[in-house]
Every structure is written in structure tokens, then in C-alpha cells.
N, C-alpha and C positions, 0 to 999 in steps of 0.2 A: 785429648787434644789440648792445646794451648796451656800455658803455665801462667798462674796468677801469683803475685807477690805483693805484700803490703807491709808498711811499717809506720808506727806512730809512737813517739817517745821523746827522749831528750838527746839521743845520738843523731849524728848526720845520717839521713835516710839513704842517700844515694849509694854508698858502698854496700850497705846491707841489701838493698834492692838488687844491685848488680850481681852480688854473690848468690842471692836467691835465684835470679834468672838462670845463672850458670847451672845451679842444681836442678832446675826444671827444664833445661833446654831439650832434654829427651822427649818432652811433650809436644814440641813444635819449634821450628827454626826457620820459618819463612821470613819473619820480621820480628822486631822487638821494639819496645818503647817504655818510657817512664814519665810519670807526672809527679811534680813536686810543688808544694806551696812554700815559697821562700819567706824570709822574716818580714818582708814588706807586704805580704799578703798576695803576691802575684802567683798565678798558677802557670807554671812552665811545663809544657809537654814537648818531649824530644822523642823522635822516632827514626828508625832506620830499617831499610830492607836488608834481609840477610840474617846473620846470626848476632848473638849478644856482643861479640867482639866488634862488629860493625857499629852497633849502638854506642859502645864505649868510645870508639874512635870519633864518632860524630859529636859526642858530648865533651870532648877534651877542652874546648874553648867556651863552653856554655856555663851559665850560672847553675850550679848543682847544689846550692844551699837549701836547707830546709830539714825539719825534723818529722815531716809527714810525707808519705808518698806511696804510690802504687805503680806496679810495673807488670809487663806482660811479654811473653814470647809466644808467637802465633803459629798455628797450623791452619792454613786458609780453608774456610768453607764458603762464605759468601764474599765475593770480591777477590780478584787475583792478588797474589803477594805484591805489595807496593808500599811506599811510604804513606800514601794517602789512606790506604786501607788498614795500615798497622794500628794497633792499640797503644796508648789510650786514645779515646775520642773525646773531643771537646763537645759541650753543648753549644748552641748558637751564640749565647752571650759570652762564652768562655769562662763562665763561673764554675761549671761542673766538668769533671773528667771521669770517664768510666773505662774499666777493662772488663772483659767478658769471655767466658768459656761456655760453649754450647751453641744452640741454634734457636733463634726466635722464628717460629714457623709462620706466624701471621705478620711478619715484619712488612711485607709488601702492602697489605691493607692499611696498616698503621701509618706507613710512610705517606700513602696517598692522602689520608686524613690530615696528617700534620702539615703537608705541603699546602693543602687547602686553608690551613690556619696560618699560613705565612712563614712556616719553618723552611729553612734552606739546608741542604745537605752537601757535605764535602766528599763523602765516600760512597762506596757501593755496599757497605756492610750492613748486616742486620743489627749490629751493636749500636751504631750511631742512632738508629731509630729509637732504641731504648733510652739513651741519654736525652735525646730531644723530647721524648714523651714525658720523662720525669720532670724536665725543666718546664715544659708547657703546663703540666699539672701544678707544679710548684708556683709558677708565676700567676696563673689564672685564679687559683684559689688561695694564694698567699699562705702557703703551708711551709712547715719545716721540712727538711730533707727526708727524714725518716717516713713521715706520713705520705709525702709525694712518692717515695719509692714503693710503699705499700699499695697505694692506689694504682700506680703504673703496673705493678706486677699482677694485679687483678685482671688487667687487660691483655696480658701476654700469654701466648700459647707456645709451649716449647720447653726446652731444657736450658738451664743457665746456672752458672756461678758468676757473680759480679762483685766488683768493689768500686766504690764511688767516693770521690772527695769533692768538697765545695770550698772554694777559696775564701768565702765569707765566714765559714765555720772551720777554721784550720786546726781544730782540736779533736776532729773525729773522722773516722772512716766508716762508711756503711757497707756491709757485705751481706749477700744473700745467695742461697743455693736452692736449686731444684734439679734433681737428676744429674748433678755434676758436682764433683767433690770440692770441699772447701774446709780448711783447717785453720783455727785460730790458736796462736801461741800466746801464752800469758807470762810475761816477765815482770820485773820490778819497775813499776811505773811505765810500762811500755807494752805494746801489743805487736804481734807479728801475724801475717796472713800468708797462706800458701795453698796451692792446689793439693799438695800433700805435705807431710811433715819434714821432708828433706831440707827445705830452706830455713826451717825453724829450729831444728835440733841443735844447732851450734849455740843458740842463745838461751833456750829454755827447754826443759823436758815436760812442762805442763801444757797440755793442748786440749782443745775442744773440737771434736769432729761434728760439724754442723749437720743437723738432720734436714731432710727434705722439707721445704717450706719455711725454713728458718731465716730470720734476718738478724744480723749481729751488728751492734753498735759498739765500735771500739773508740772510746772516748778517753782522752788524756786525763789522768787524775781520778778516774772513776772505775768501778768494777765493770766487767764485761756484762753487757745487757743483750739478751737474746729474746726476740719476740717472733710471732708469726704475722702473716699479712693482715690478720684481724686485730693485731696489736695485743694479743694475749701473751703474757709473760711466760717464757719457757725456762726450765731449769736444766740446762745441759750438764752432763757429767764431765768433770775435769779429769783427764786421763794422763798417765805418765807414759811418755814415749821413750823407747830405748833404741836409738840409732847410733851406731858407732861411726864417727866421722870418717874413719879410714875406709868404710864401705862406700863412701860417696866420692872417693878419690881413686885415681888410676893405679896408685901404688907402684909406680915404676913400669907398668905395662904401657905399650904404645896406644892401646885402645881399651875402653871398658869391656868390649865384647871378649877380647882375649883374656882379660883379667877374670871375667865371670865364667868363661870356659874352664880356666884353671882352678877356680874356686869350688868346682863341683864336688870333689871328694869331701871337703870340709862341709859344704852345704848339705850333702846327703847325710853325713854324720849328724849334723844339727837337726835335720828333718826327722831322723829316727830316734834322737836322744829322748829318753823318758818314755818312748813308745814301744821299743823293743828291749825287753829285759834279757840281757846277755846271760845271766846266771840260770834263768828258767826257760830260756828260749820261748818267750811269750810276747805276742803283739798286743799292746794295750792302747786302745783309742777311747778317750773319755766319751766321745760321741756315741760309740757303739755300746758302751756300758750304760749311759744315761738314757738312750733311746733305742734300746735293743728290740723292744716289741714292735715299734713302728718300722724298723728296718727289716726285721725278720718276717713280719706279716705282709710285706709288700708283694703285690702280684707281679710288679715289674719295676725296673729302674729306668729312668730317662735321664741321660746326661746331656746338658746343654752347654755349649761353649762356642768359641770363635777362634780361628787361626791356629796357632800352636797348641792352645788349650784343647781344641777339637781333636788334634792328633793324639794328644795324651788320652783323651776320652776314648778313642778307638782301642787303645791298649787296655784301658780300664775295663771296657766292655768285654774283651776276651777273658781277662782274668776273673771278673765277677761271674760271668757265665760258666767258665770252666771250673772254678773252685766252689762257687755258691749255688750253682744251678738255678739262678734267677735270671729271667729274660731281661736283656738290656737293649735299649734303643739309644743311639747317639744322634743328636740333632744339632744342626747349625742354629744357634740362638736366633739369628736374623730371620730364618725361615719359620722356625717354630712359633715365634711370637705373632706371626701374621697368618698362620695356616688353620686357625680354629682347630687345634688338636684335641683329641679325645683324652681327657685327664680326669682322674677320680681320686678319692681319698685313699685308695689302695695303692696309689703310685708314690714312689719316692723319686724326686727330681734332684739330681746332683748338678750344681752349677759350678763350673770351673772358670776362674779368671785370675790372672796374675795380679792385676791392679785392684780387683774387686769393684771396679767402676765401669766396666764395659757396658755401654748403653744397651746393646741388644740382649746381653745376658741378664742384665737387671730387669729389662722388660719381660723376658721369659720367666724369670723368677716371680714377678708380680702376677703374671697370668696364671702360673701354676698354683700359687697361693690362693688366688681367687677361686680356683676350682678344687680346693681342698687337699692338694698334694702336700706331702711332707717334704721339706726342702733341706738339702745338705749342701753346704758351701765348701769349696776348696779354693783358698785364696792365699796370697802372699802378703798383701798389704793389711797390716793390723789396723782395725778401726774403720776400714773402708765400708762402702755401702752394702755389698753382698753379705758379709758376715753379720751386719746389723739386720738384714732382711730375712735371713734364713732361720730355720728352727734349730739347727746345729751345724757342725762342720769341723773342718780341720785346717789349720794354717800349715803352709809348707815350710816356713821358717828358713828360707834361703837368703834372706837379707835383700836390701834394695837392688833392683836390677836396672841399671842405667842404659846399657846398650839397647837400642830399639829392637834389634833382632833377639828374641828370647832364647836363652840357652839354659841357664841353671834353673829357671822357673819350670821348664819342660821336665827335666829330670826330677825336680822336686814334686811336681804334680804326679808323675808316674810312680814315684816312691810312695806317696800318700795313697794313691789308688791301690797299689799293691798291698799296703798294710790294711786298708779297708777290706779288700777282698779276703785276705787271710783271717782277719778278726771275725768277719761275718761267717766265713766257711767253718771256722772252729765252732762258733755258736750253733750253726745249723747241722753240724756233724756231717758235712758233705765233703770233707777232705780227710784222708787218712792221717793218723798221727805221724807216721814216718815221712809222708810227703810234706806235711806242714813243717816239721822240724828241719827237713832238708832245705826248704825254701827260706825259712827264717835264718838258718845258718849261712846260706849263700848271701842273703841280704846284708849280714854283718860284714861280708867280705867285699861288697860292691865298692866302697870308697877306695880300698887298696887296689882293686882292679882298674878303677878309673885312673888312679895315679900312674899305673903301669902303661895304660893307653896314651896318656898325656906325654910320656917320654918319647913318643914318636912324632912330636910336634915338628921338629926340624925336618924330618924326612917328608912329612906331609907338606910342609912349606915348599920343599924342593920339587916334589912331583906336581904341586899346584901350578907351578910356572908353565908346565907343559900344556895345560888345558885353558890358559887364559884366552886362547884364540877362539874357543868354541862359542857358537851362537845359541846352541841348544844342548841340553843335557837330559838324559833319561835315568830315573832312579827306580830300581826294581827290588821288591822284597815279597815274601810270603808269610802268612800267619802273623805272628807278633812283629815281624820285620816290615810288613807292609806300611803301617803308620810311620815307622822310622824312615822309610823311603819318601813318604809324603813330606815329613818334617825336613829331611835333608834337601829336597827340592825347593821347599819354601825358603830355607836359609839362603840358598844360592840366589834365588830370585830377589830376595829382599835387599841383599847388600852388594851383589855384583851386577845386577840387572841383566843377567843371562837367563833366557827362557829355560825353565826346567819343569819337568812333570814327574810325579811319582805314580807308579802303577803296581798293582799286583803282578808278580812276574808272569803268571800264566796268561794274563790278559794282554801281554805284549803281542801275542799272535793275532789278537782281535783288533788290529789297527795300527798301533805304534810301531810295529816292526817295519812298516813301510817307510819310516823316517830314517832307519838305520843305514849309515854308510860310514866311510872312513873319517868323516868330520863330526860324527856323533858320539861323544863319550857316553858310556853307559855305566852307572854306578850300581853294583849288585851286592846286596847283603846276602852272603852265601856261607853262613856259619854252619857248623855241624849240628843239625837238628833233624827233625822227622822228615822234612821236605828237602833235604840236602841234594838228593839225586835229581829231583825235579828242577831245582834251581840250577844245578850243573847243566842240565839239558838246555835251559834258557840261555845260559852263557855261551854254549856251543852254537846256538842259533844266532846269537849276536855276532860271534866271531866268524861264522860262515858268511856273513854279510859285511865283513871288514870293519865292524864296529870296534871302538876302543873300549876295553873293559877295565874298570877299577873295581876290584873285588874286596869286600870286607869278609875275611875268613877267620876261622879258628886257628890258633897257634898249631903249627905242625902240619897243616894242610899241604899236601904235596901234589894234589890232583888239580885243583883249580889254579894253584900257583904256577903250574906249567902252561896253563891256557890263557890266563888273564894278562893284560899288559902291565898292570900295576896291582900290587896286593898290600893291604893293610891288615895286620894280624891282631886278633883280640884274644884275651885269655878265655879258656873254656868256662862255660857257665850254664846254668839251667835256662832252658829256652824262654820261659816267661820273663826272665830278668835281662835277657839280651838287649832289649831297647835301651836300658840305662847305660850300657857300655857302647853299643853300636852307634848311638847318635853322636858320640864325642868326635870320632874321626870325620864325620860328615859336617859337624860344626867347624872343625879346624879347616877342612877342605874349602868350605864356603868362605871362611874368613881369609885364608891366604890367597885364594883366587881374587877376591875383592881388593885386597891390599896390592897385589901385583897389577891390577887394573887401575890403581890409583883412586879408588872410590872412598867416599867418606863412610867408613864402616859403622861407626856409632850413630850416625845421623843420616841414614839413606834418604834419597830424595822422595818426596811425596808421602813419607810415612811418619807416624808419631807413635810413641810407646803405648799410650793408653787411649783407646778409641771410645771417647765419652759422648760422641754424637753419632747419629745414624748415617 
């Protein structure tokens, strides 16, 4: 949630901060704001409800000078979206300004105490409580800003990443994190700050990913200083980040989502590069090589995830159980972390998260580690929290995903899960050589088949116009296609605001069939696999009740093509790999329906890319 940007150096801060906010706007877009210390030592805070463009317009006639500043784009938690509740927040004296991502759980108690001490509040946010607390401690004990921040954070319960400036010390930014990401960029006599590396990569490739409990002092003319709340000096690793700026731009596409859908053939190629040896038809994952014993000796796998990642996990469950004969449970991380689950040292917990910062998944990982489980992470964001917390894992390597509705991350996650299942099955000798080689060969061909499906984009755009009237959709699939149905329904809900549900096709008769009439479009994944005849029966049941059927079929299908109202064809492939292809027309369908309805595809209402709070 929320995007944090900071700059201190010799350049004008405002343009750098605004560009950074645009890079991070996928994290929240309810409101935006910036704080700058000008050459006269005045602390100027400018805020606007809405998107970054609204902030830029508001600032046109304002004093935007200064070489130090912090900025924020908000996804509201405490307090409705408004100018008053937008960040940055002043302290009572207006000497301090703060930006914050996270939730201060005990803010209400702290607020009551501070009001009793004479503090007055302008907003409904938990964030303002923190800056008022810092200033109160600073003034009462006559402390420097760093020490005041350390003492204040001792009293805070919750998750946070913060950045703070003091107009009286205009040569430093104080930043801190706990359970919420924060990255420091190190340039020539300048520092950058971001919720992730995307606003930093344009200026420097040297970054520090702050660990939980870290407080960073970004001071002009000095080296980066990192301490903890007890003022013990830390020695963070300076890493090199490799983000191609073209990945952060739309590249001629009208939306990031469409660009990212069309990137999937290249993304999956990158995901498999170095992991599938084309000459020997061999899947090589370093995690499986280095930790073979822990993975092979596991009594069971538990996959924890949220949202789209949870749908990928359902596919991974089927493949691991089918190929490796290891029992797999798939858990919503948000439920797992609070359910007092039975976990032992013989369990392997696989945590899946695009951002690597999902709050519930991080908490699930922590719980599993405390109970002795071996942790395997599957993430996209290099240097994020989950890779740092896990014993091992695999990056999906699909590049930055800016569109809030996840697309390429899903297919990347499924690809990694497929490679993991194959690599483990080979080590366990639970898959025949012929079947193994057949699937590996087919994996090689997936990017080309994706490209073939994408050629149907214009046709899918045309048929999408037919269904913009719908208020409800039903998505049906069986076996490997059931999670694809769930994912297709989620995409439609996220960006078009049409209610949609995914169901196992056979379960339609156990309730949802009551909803079907001439106004209910039903999307059915009906490729040629082991359950083709049964899915065909489900389609006939829908048509008997005058439902409109959009069928995803295998090329050359002439049976369902005669029954369905609309048909989208897929190249033939092995059943276990169908999700990688079948999801693409559903992504395009959701995208084009949302565009036809005039919705903001990349920034749908009430959503943010990375859910870093509960």
C-alpha cells in the first residue's frame, strides 16, 4: 500500500519526487503530497486528493524550491481519502513532516495521551499520531531527531515504513521500517528513498534494502548510517539493482496491463532461462540442488499465498501431488497465520508473493519458521522481505509489474511451480523419463503458443463489447482449469467492477445454476483433456437455461463450437500446462470489457498493487 519517495542532494528535489511518485502510483492513488525544505529553511507541505497529476496541478503556482524532500502517494487505511488525511503530515509546530506506509495499531491510545499533553490534531490518520509523538519526545527531552524517532518507535505497535524531515536540520532525512519495505539509493553526494527500487533505478544502481527494525540516516555529505532502535550500528549490504527503465514505461501501449499481458512470452522465456537446459532437456533449480534433502524428506508441502498468488498455488498443488506424490495443502496466508496451524520441522512451507512484501504472507512465513518448517519463497521483487526471510526459493524474473491486476506474475509463478514439481519428481523418481521429457519439451514451446493466442487480441476486444452490459459472470473449469476460472473471475472483478465467480464446473449444479438466465454470461474452459465430455455436459446445462457461453476450446474443436455463443481457440498442449495459455484470453477479456466500460484499468478503485498492511 502507499508509496514513499525521498531525495537529498544538490539537485532540485521536486521533479525527482514527482517522477518517483509516478513510478509508485500503483501502490496507492487516493491522494498524494510532498514536503520540501526551501533555501530559507521553510518547510512547505503540499497535498491533493486524487492522483499524482492532481498534486502537480495544485503545485503549479507554489514554491517548489529545495534540495531535500519527501513525497507520498496514499492508499487509505485510517481516515477517508481527503486533503487533510493525505501525507505528509506536519507536527504541531510545523518543524517536522512525516510520510508513512503501514498501520500504527495503538494509535488511538497514543492519541488520547498526546491530547492530554496538549497536542492538537488536524487529521484522522494514525500517521499524524506518530509525528506528534516524535515531536513531543523531542521537545520534552531536548533530543536530536534520530534519538526522538528511536524512543517513539519503542512505543509504537504495528507495521511501518516512515520518512521524516526537520526544517531545523535540512541536511538529513530519517527513515525507518518494520514489516513494510523501504529502499535507500546511494548516488554521488546524494541519497534516494523509495518503497521499492523503481523510483531510484534511473539515478543509481546502488541500493540498500533496509531490514526490519532498521533506522537509516541519510545525511548530505556523509556515508549512509543505519542503526536499530537501540542505536546499535548496523552494516547493511549495498546491492546492485538492474531495472531496465523501459520496463517502467508503457512503451506505446494504452495501459500497463495490456503491455504486461503482451510481455508474457518474453517473461516466461526469462523465467526459464538458465533453468531448463534445451540441449539436455533438464530442469535445474539451484534451490532443489542445494536443499534437496530438506525438500525430498518433507512429509507435506504447505503453500501460503493471497489473491492471484493463491490461484497459482492451487495449480502448483496439483502438479506437485501429481508428479512428486507429496501431499500439498494450499492456505490463504491471512487465515493460516491466525488459525494456530499444526506445523513441524518435517513440513516445507512455500510462500508465494509477487511483491515479496505481502503482510499476511510475511506473517505466515514468520509463524512457520518459528515452528521449525523449511521455507521456500517464490517472488518477483529481488531484495524484498520474503526472499530475505526464507531458507531458499526461486525468483520468477518477469520484471516489474505496474498494473494493479496481476497478469505476467501469475504465469511466472505457475512456470516456477511447474519447474519445481518437475525437478523434485525427477529426484524422487516419481515421474517416468518419457513423461518428464514430454513436459519439458512442451514448456519450451509455451512462449510461442502464448504469442499465438495473443494474435486473437482484436477479436477478443470485439466480442468483449457484447458483454459490457452484464452485471454478473460465472467462470467454470475442472482440474487444472478450475484455478484458471478463479483467476479469470478475479481479473474481471478487479478492473471492470462486474461481479464474477469462479467455480469447479461440476459444482455449478450445487447452487450457481439457479443464477443462470439469458443475462448471465458463462465463461467455460473446455479444452480437450480428460474431462472434456463432462465439461461439455456442463455447457449443455447452461445453454438449456438460455445462458450465454464463452468457451475456451482447443483448436479444431467442432463440437463445443456449435453450441457456444462465442469461442476462443487455444493451441493443443499437455493438460498440466494449459493454465499458462488458458489464462491469457481471460486476461484480455477482462481488460477489454473494463476499457469498454471506461474504467481505470491500471489503477482500479479501492485496490493497490502490494498489500503491505492487514
